[in-house]
ChimeraX commands (.cxc) that place a marker at each C-alpha (Angstrom):
marker #1 position 95.91,87.19,105.74 radius 0.5
marker #1 position 92.36,87.34,107.87 radius 0.5
marker #1 position 89.24,88.33,106.40 radius 0.5
marker #1 position 88.98,91.81,108.26 radius 0.5
marker #1 position 92.29,92.78,106.78 radius 0.5
marker #1 position 90.96,91.59,103.24 radius 0.5
marker #1 position 88.11,94.07,103.62 radius 0.5
marker #1 position 90.36,96.73,104.18 radius 0.5
marker #1 position 92.31,96.46,101.25 radius 0.5
marker #1 position 91.79,98.45,97.98 radius 0.5
marker #1 position 91.94,97.17,94.77 radius 0.5
marker #1 position 95.26,98.08,93.98 radius 0.5
marker #1 position 96.53,96.27,97.49 radius 0.5
marker #1 position 94.41,93.37,96.15 radius 0.5
marker #1 position 96.18,93.16,92.77 radius 0.5
marker #1 position 99.62,93.62,94.48 radius 0.5
marker #1 position 98.81,91.18,96.94 radius 0.5
marker #1 position 98.20,88.56,94.46 radius 0.5
marker #1 position 100.96,89.10,92.47 radius 0.5
marker #1 position 103.31,88.81,95.13 radius 0.5
marker #1 position 101.62,85.77,96.14 radius 0.5
marker #1 position 101.89,83.84,93.14 radius 0.5
marker #1 position 105.45,84.26,93.16 radius 0.5
marker #1 position 105.57,82.32,96.81 radius 0.5
marker #1 position 105.29,78.82,97.67 radius 0.5
marker #1 position 102.95,77.69,100.28 radius 0.5
marker #1 position 103.67,76.20,103.70 radius 0.5
marker #1 position 103.53,72.51,103.42 radius 0.5
marker #1 position 99.34,71.62,104.38 radius 0.5
marker #1 position 98.47,75.31,103.23 radius 0.5
marker #1 position 96.98,76.46,99.99 radius 0.5
marker #1 position 97.88,79.68,98.40 radius 0.5
marker #1 position 96.89,82.70,100.08 radius 0.5
marker #1 position 95.71,84.64,96.86 radius 0.5
marker #1 position 92.53,87.12,97.50 radius 0.5
marker #1 position 89.65,87.28,95.10 radius 0.5
marker #1 position 89.83,90.86,93.39 radius 0.5
marker #1 position 86.66,93.04,94.24 radius 0.5
marker #1 position 86.29,94.77,90.81 radius 0.5
marker #1 position 86.33,93.40,87.35 radius 0.5
marker #1 position 88.69,94.51,84.82 radius 0.5
marker #1 position 86.47,97.41,83.41 radius 0.5
marker #1 position 86.59,99.18,86.70 radius 0.5
marker #1 position 90.49,99.91,86.32 radius 0.5
marker #1 position 92.47,96.89,87.00 radius 0.5
marker #1 position 94.25,97.18,83.77 radius 0.5
marker #1 position 95.69,100.71,84.79 radius 0.5
marker #1 position 96.76,98.88,88.12 radius 0.5
marker #1 position 98.32,96.01,86.58 radius 0.5
marker #1 position 100.09,98.55,84.36 radius 0.5
marker #1 position 101.29,100.29,87.30 radius 0.5
marker #1 position 102.77,97.05,88.88 radius 0.5
marker #1 position 103.99,95.98,85.98 radius 0.5
marker #1 position 106.13,99.17,85.69 radius 0.5
marker #1 position 107.00,98.68,89.60 radius 0.5
marker #1 position 108.26,95.33,88.62 radius 0.5
marker #1 position 110.10,96.58,85.78 radius 0.5
marker #1 position 112.08,98.82,87.80 radius 0.5
marker #1 position 113.32,96.25,89.71 radius 0.5
marker #1 position 114.39,94.17,87.04 radius 0.5
marker #1 position 117.81,95.28,85.70 radius 0.5
marker #1 position 116.39,95.83,82.05 radius 0.5
marker #1 position 114.72,98.39,82.98 radius 0.5
marker #1 position 117.81,100.33,83.92 radius 0.5
marker #1 position 119.15,99.76,80.79 radius 0.5
marker #1 position 116.55,100.08,78.05 radius 0.5
marker #1 position 117.19,99.29,74.47 radius 0.5
marker #1 position 117.35,102.11,71.90 radius 0.5
marker #1 position 114.54,101.91,69.34 radius 0.5
marker #1 position 113.93,104.68,66.84 radius 0.5
marker #1 position 110.64,103.01,66.29 radius 0.5
marker #1 position 109.33,103.49,70.10 radius 0.5
marker #1 position 110.71,106.94,70.21 radius 0.5
marker #1 position 108.00,109.51,70.60 radius 0.5
marker #1 position 107.70,112.23,68.27 radius 0.5
marker #1 position 109.21,115.80,69.23 radius 0.5
marker #1 position 106.52,118.80,69.92 radius 0.5
marker #1 position 105.89,120.96,66.70 radius 0.5
marker #1 position 107.61,124.18,66.53 radius 0.5
marker #1 position 104.34,126.05,67.58 radius 0.5
marker #1 position 103.68,124.17,70.45 radius 0.5
marker #1 position 106.97,124.33,72.01 radius 0.5
marker #1 position 106.85,127.99,71.46 radius 0.5
marker #1 position 103.96,128.47,73.02 radius 0.5
marker #1 position 104.99,125.90,76.15 radius 0.5
marker #1 position 108.35,128.05,76.31 radius 0.5
marker #1 position 106.34,131.63,76.46 radius 0.5
marker #1 position 103.49,130.42,78.81 radius 0.5
marker #1 position 100.87,130.80,76.41 radius 0.5
marker #1 position 99.99,126.76,76.73 radius 0.5
marker #1 position 100.05,126.06,80.48 radius 0.5
marker #1 position 102.01,123.71,82.35 radius 0.5
marker #1 position 99.74,121.82,84.66 radius 0.5
marker #1 position 101.81,119.80,86.51 radius 0.5
marker #1 position 105.54,119.47,87.64 radius 0.5
marker #1 position 107.98,116.76,89.07 radius 0.5
marker #1 position 111.47,117.11,90.25 radius 0.5
marker #1 position 114.05,113.81,89.93 radius 0.5
marker #1 position 116.95,115.70,91.14 radius 0.5
marker #1 position 119.36,113.77,93.69 radius 0.5
marker #1 position 117.12,110.60,93.15 radius 0.5
marker #1 position 118.30,106.80,92.37 radius 0.5
marker #1 position 116.96,105.30,89.24 radius 0.5
marker #1 position 114.80,103.21,90.57 radius 0.5
marker #1 position 113.02,106.08,92.71 radius 0.5
marker #1 position 113.01,108.43,89.81 radius 0.5
marker #1 position 111.31,105.43,87.77 radius 0.5
marker #1 position 108.49,104.79,90.10 radius 0.5
marker #1 position 107.91,108.38,90.94 radius 0.5
marker #1 position 107.83,109.25,87.14 radius 0.5
marker #1 position 105.61,106.74,86.46 radius 0.5
marker #1 position 103.40,107.30,89.26 radius 0.5
marker #1 position 103.41,110.92,88.43 radius 0.5
marker #1 position 102.47,110.68,84.95 radius 0.5
marker #1 position 99.81,108.08,85.93 radius 0.5
marker #1 position 98.08,110.28,87.92 radius 0.5
marker #1 position 98.49,113.40,85.54 radius 0.5
marker #1 position 97.10,111.10,82.82 radius 0.5
marker #1 position 94.05,110.28,85.22 radius 0.5
marker #1 position 93.13,113.78,86.05 radius 0.5
marker #1 position 93.19,114.76,82.28 radius 0.5
marker #1 position 96.04,117.14,82.46 radius 0.5
marker #1 position 97.92,117.65,78.96 radius 0.5
marker #1 position 101.37,119.16,79.54 radius 0.5
marker #1 position 103.96,118.71,82.22 radius 0.5
marker #1 position 107.40,119.35,83.18 radius 0.5
marker #1 position 110.01,116.90,84.39 radius 0.5
marker #1 position 112.93,118.14,85.93 radius 0.5
marker #1 position 115.83,115.59,85.63 radius 0.5
marker #1 position 118.60,117.76,86.18 radius 0.5
marker #1 position 121.81,118.16,83.97 radius 0.5
marker #1 position 123.91,115.92,86.20 radius 0.5
marker #1 position 127.16,117.60,85.49 radius 0.5
marker #1 position 128.44,116.85,89.05 radius 0.5
marker #1 position 131.46,114.37,89.20 radius 0.5
marker #1 position 132.13,114.31,85.56 radius 0.5
marker #1 position 129.18,112.65,84.75 radius 0.5
marker #1 position 126.54,113.61,82.10 radius 0.5
marker #1 position 123.73,112.80,83.87 radius 0.5
marker #1 position 122.26,109.46,84.11 radius 0.5
marker #1 position 118.51,110.43,84.91 radius 0.5
marker #1 position 118.82,113.14,81.88 radius 0.5
marker #1 position 119.78,110.01,79.67 radius 0.5
marker #1 position 117.31,107.54,81.25 radius 0.5
marker #1 position 114.17,109.53,81.39 radius 0.5
marker #1 position 113.60,109.59,77.56 radius 0.5
marker #1 position 114.54,105.98,77.25 radius 0.5
marker #1 position 112.16,105.30,79.66 radius 0.5
marker #1 position 109.32,107.41,78.05 radius 0.5
marker #1 position 109.88,105.11,75.27 radius 0.5
marker #1 position 109.09,101.81,77.13 radius 0.5
marker #1 position 105.48,100.60,76.50 radius 0.5
marker #1 position 104.18,101.24,79.97 radius 0.5
marker #1 position 105.08,105.01,79.56 radius 0.5
marker #1 position 104.13,104.79,75.84 radius 0.5
marker #1 position 100.39,104.15,77.09 radius 0.5
marker #1 position 100.53,107.71,78.76 radius 0.5
marker #1 position 102.59,109.62,76.81 radius 0.5
marker #1 position 102.07,111.28,73.40 radius 0.5
marker #1 position 105.39,113.29,72.94 radius 0.5
marker #1 position 108.01,115.04,74.68 radius 0.5
marker #1 position 110.81,117.69,73.93 radius 0.5
marker #1 position 113.39,119.59,75.91 radius 0.5
marker #1 position 112.58,122.25,77.83 radius 0.5
marker #1 position 113.16,126.34,77.45 radius 0.5
marker #1 position 115.87,127.60,79.02 radius 0.5
marker #1 position 113.84,129.52,81.42 radius 0.5
marker #1 position 112.12,126.20,82.59 radius 0.5
marker #1 position 115.30,124.23,82.95 radius 0.5
marker #1 position 116.94,123.68,79.29 radius 0.5
marker #1 position 118.45,120.41,78.60 radius 0.5
marker #1 position 117.88,119.46,82.21 radius 0.5
marker #1 position 114.25,119.14,82.05 radius 0.5
marker #1 position 111.43,118.14,79.67 radius 0.5
marker #1 position 108.11,119.19,78.35 radius 0.5
marker #1 position 105.79,116.09,78.30 radius 0.5
marker #1 position 102.61,115.94,76.16 radius 0.5
marker #1 position 100.04,113.23,77.82 radius 0.5
marker #1 position 97.82,111.20,75.96 radius 0.5
marker #1 position 94.35,112.69,75.49 radius 0.5
marker #1 position 91.82,110.30,77.89 radius 0.5
marker #1 position 89.56,108.16,75.54 radius 0.5
marker #1 position 85.98,108.74,75.92 radius 0.5
marker #1 position 86.70,111.73,78.24 radius 0.5
marker #1 position 86.85,115.54,78.00 radius 0.5
marker #1 position 90.50,117.01,77.79 radius 0.5
marker #1 position 91.68,120.47,77.42 radius 0.5
marker link #1:1,2 radius 0.2
marker link #1:2,3 radius 0.2
marker link #1:3,4 radius 0.2
marker link #1:4,5 radius 0.2
marker link #1:5,6 radius 0.2
marker link #1:6,7 radius 0.2
marker link #1:7,8 radius 0.2
marker link #1:8,9 radius 0.2
marker link #1:9,10 radius 0.2
marker link #1:10,11 radius 0.2
marker link #1:11,12 radius 0.2
marker link #1:12,13 radius 0.2
marker link #1:13,14 radius 0.2
marker link #1:14,15 radius 0.2
marker link #1:15,16 radius 0.2
marker link #1:16,17 radius 0.2
marker link #1:17,18 radius 0.2
marker link #1:18,19 radius 0.2
marker link #1:19,20 radius 0.2
marker link #1:20,21 radius 0.2
marker link #1:21,22 radius 0.2
marker link #1:22,23 radius 0.2
marker link #1:23,24 radius 0.2
marker link #1:24,25 radius 0.2
marker link #1:25,26 radius 0.2
marker link #1:26,27 radius 0.2
marker link #1:27,28 radius 0.2
marker link #1:28,29 radius 0.2
marker link #1:29,30 radius 0.2
marker link #1:30,31 radius 0.2
marker link #1:31,32 radius 0.2
marker link #1:32,33 radius 0.2
marker link #1:33,34 radius 0.2
marker link #1:34,35 radius 0.2
marker link #1:35,36 radius 0.2
marker link #1:36,37 radius 0.2
marker link #1:37,38 radius 0.2
marker link #1:38,39 radius 0.2
marker link #1:39,40 radius 0.2
marker link #1:40,41 radius 0.2
marker link #1:41,42 radius 0.2
marker link #1:42,43 radius 0.2
marker link #1:43,44 radius 0.2
marker link #1:44,45 radius 0.2
marker link #1:45,46 radius 0.2
marker link #1:46,47 radius 0.2
marker link #1:47,48 radius 0.2
marker link #1:48,49 radius 0.2
marker link #1:49,50 radius 0.2
marker link #1:50,51 radius 0.2
marker link #1:51,52 radius 0.2
marker link #1:52,53 radius 0.2
marker link #1:53,54 radius 0.2
marker link #1:54,55 radius 0.2
marker link #1:55,56 radius 0.2
marker link #1:56,57 radius 0.2
marker link #1:57,58 radius 0.2
marker link #1:58,59 radius 0.2
marker link #1:59,60 radius 0.2
marker link #1:60,61 radius 0.2
marker link #1:61,62 radius 0.2
marker link #1:62,63 radius 0.2
marker link #1:63,64 radius 0.2
marker link #1:64,65 radius 0.2
marker link #1:65,66 radius 0.2
marker link #1:66,67 radius 0.2
marker link #1:67,68 radius 0.2
marker link #1:68,69 radius 0.2
marker link #1:69,70 radius 0.2
marker link #1:70,71 radius 0.2
marker link #1:71,72 radius 0.2
marker link #1:72,73 radius 0.2
marker link #1:73,74 radius 0.2
marker link #1:74,75 radius 0.2
marker link #1:75,76 radius 0.2
marker link #1:76,77 radius 0.2
marker link #1:77,78 radius 0.2
marker link #1:78,79 radius 0.2
marker link #1:79,80 radius 0.2
marker link #1:80,81 radius 0.2
marker link #1:81,82 radius 0.2
marker link #1:82,83 radius 0.2
marker link #1:83,84 radius 0.2
marker link #1:84,85 radius 0.2
marker link #1:85,86 radius 0.2
marker link #1:86,87 radius 0.2
marker link #1:87,88 radius 0.2
marker link #1:88,89 radius 0.2
marker link #1:89,90 radius 0.2
marker link #1:90,91 radius 0.2
marker link #1:91,92 radius 0.2
marker link #1:92,93 radius 0.2
marker link #1:93,94 radius 0.2
marker link #1:94,95 radius 0.2
marker link #1:95,96 radius 0.2
marker link #1:96,97 radius 0.2
marker link #1:97,98 radius 0.2
marker link #1:98,99 radius 0.2
marker link #1:99,100 radius 0.2
marker link #1:100,101 radius 0.2
marker link #1:101,102 radius 0.2
marker link #1:102,103 radius 0.2
marker link #1:103,104 radius 0.2
marker link #1:104,105 radius 0.2
marker link #1:105,106 radius 0.2
marker link #1:106,107 radius 0.2
marker link #1:107,108 radius 0.2
marker link #1:108,109 radius 0.2
marker link #1:109,110 radius 0.2
marker link #1:110,111 radius 0.2
marker link #1:111,112 radius 0.2
marker link #1:112,113 radius 0.2
marker link #1:113,114 radius 0.2
marker link #1:114,115 radius 0.2
marker link #1:115,116 radius 0.2
marker link #1:116,117 radius 0.2
marker link #1:117,118 radius 0.2
marker link #1:118,119 radius 0.2
marker link #1:119,120 radius 0.2
marker link #1:120,121 radius 0.2
marker link #1:121,122 radius 0.2
marker link #1:122,123 radius 0.2
marker link #1:123,124 radius 0.2
marker link #1:124,125 radius 0.2
marker link #1:125,126 radius 0.2
marker link #1:126,127 radius 0.2
marker link #1:127,128 radius 0.2
marker link #1:128,129 radius 0.2
marker link #1:129,130 radius 0.2
marker link #1:130,131 radius 0.2
marker link #1:131,132 radius 0.2
marker link #1:132,133 radius 0.2
marker link #1:133,134 radius 0.2
marker link #1:134,135 radius 0.2
marker link #1:135,136 radius 0.2
marker link #1:136,137 radius 0.2
marker link #1:137,138 radius 0.2
marker link #1:138,139 radius 0.2
marker link #1:139,140 radius 0.2
marker link #1:140,141 radius 0.2
marker link #1:141,142 radius 0.2
marker link #1:142,143 radius 0.2
marker link #1:143,144 radius 0.2
marker link #1:144,145 radius 0.2
marker link #1:145,146 radius 0.2
marker link #1:146,147 radius 0.2
marker link #1:147,148 radius 0.2
marker link #1:148,149 radius 0.2
marker link #1:149,150 radius 0.2
marker link #1:150,151 radius 0.2
marker link #1:151,152 radius 0.2
marker link #1:152,153 radius 0.2
marker link #1:153,154 radius 0.2
marker link #1:154,155 radius 0.2
marker link #1:155,156 radius 0.2
marker link #1:156,157 radius 0.2
marker link #1:157,158 radius 0.2
marker link #1:158,159 radius 0.2
marker link #1:159,160 radius 0.2
marker link #1:160,161 radius 0.2
marker link #1:161,162 radius 0.2
marker link #1:162,163 radius 0.2
marker link #1:163,164 radius 0.2
marker link #1:164,165 radius 0.2
marker link #1:165,166 radius 0.2
marker link #1:166,167 radius 0.2
marker link #1:167,168 radius 0.2
marker link #1:168,169 radius 0.2
marker link #1:169,170 radius 0.2
marker link #1:170,171 radius 0.2
marker link #1:171,172 radius 0.2
marker link #1:172,173 radius 0.2
marker link #1:173,174 radius 0.2
marker link #1:174,175 radius 0.2
marker link #1:175,176 radius 0.2
marker link #1:176,177 radius 0.2
marker link #1:177,178 radius 0.2
marker link #1:178,179 radius 0.2
marker link #1:179,180 radius 0.2
marker link #1:180,181 radius 0.2
marker link #1:181,182 radius 0.2
marker link #1:182,183 radius 0.2
marker link #1:183,184 radius 0.2
marker link #1:184,185 radius 0.2
marker link #1:185,186 radius 0.2
marker link #1:186,187 radius 0.2
view
């Protein structure tokens, strides 16, 4: 990689490049092509590492078949919060539709959507998985998304989740409450 290209890389690209470069073996007579990271860990590299850890998880088969653990499961909303969301008294500040996606595509999109929503300080979002009743299935995304939300990388972002009200998609959608950012003002 040229020096000019190194300067054009964002911090996210630097982290990604270094992770890929560490998995390769250099040609004979050449050193590893690692790029020094521009920022310190205090400037947000933990968030980027979490983002790329999740991307690595998508490629592994273990991410597609998560284990069920009641200890990791988020608590559902309390009744007043669920009622206020369904009646529109609490705003849904974001929405993502995962219809027609593969598990890998849906996992990546969901993680990046929740990561951006968390960074923007959003509190309640709607995730549409679809009911998945075509071809006699019971909906792979409808089953997989709650399991993904129970994994460590998502638990850092998600406080709780519950099935949406009928007019928001019913069992084919989820209300998600994101965690409050530490040190920041949240609604």
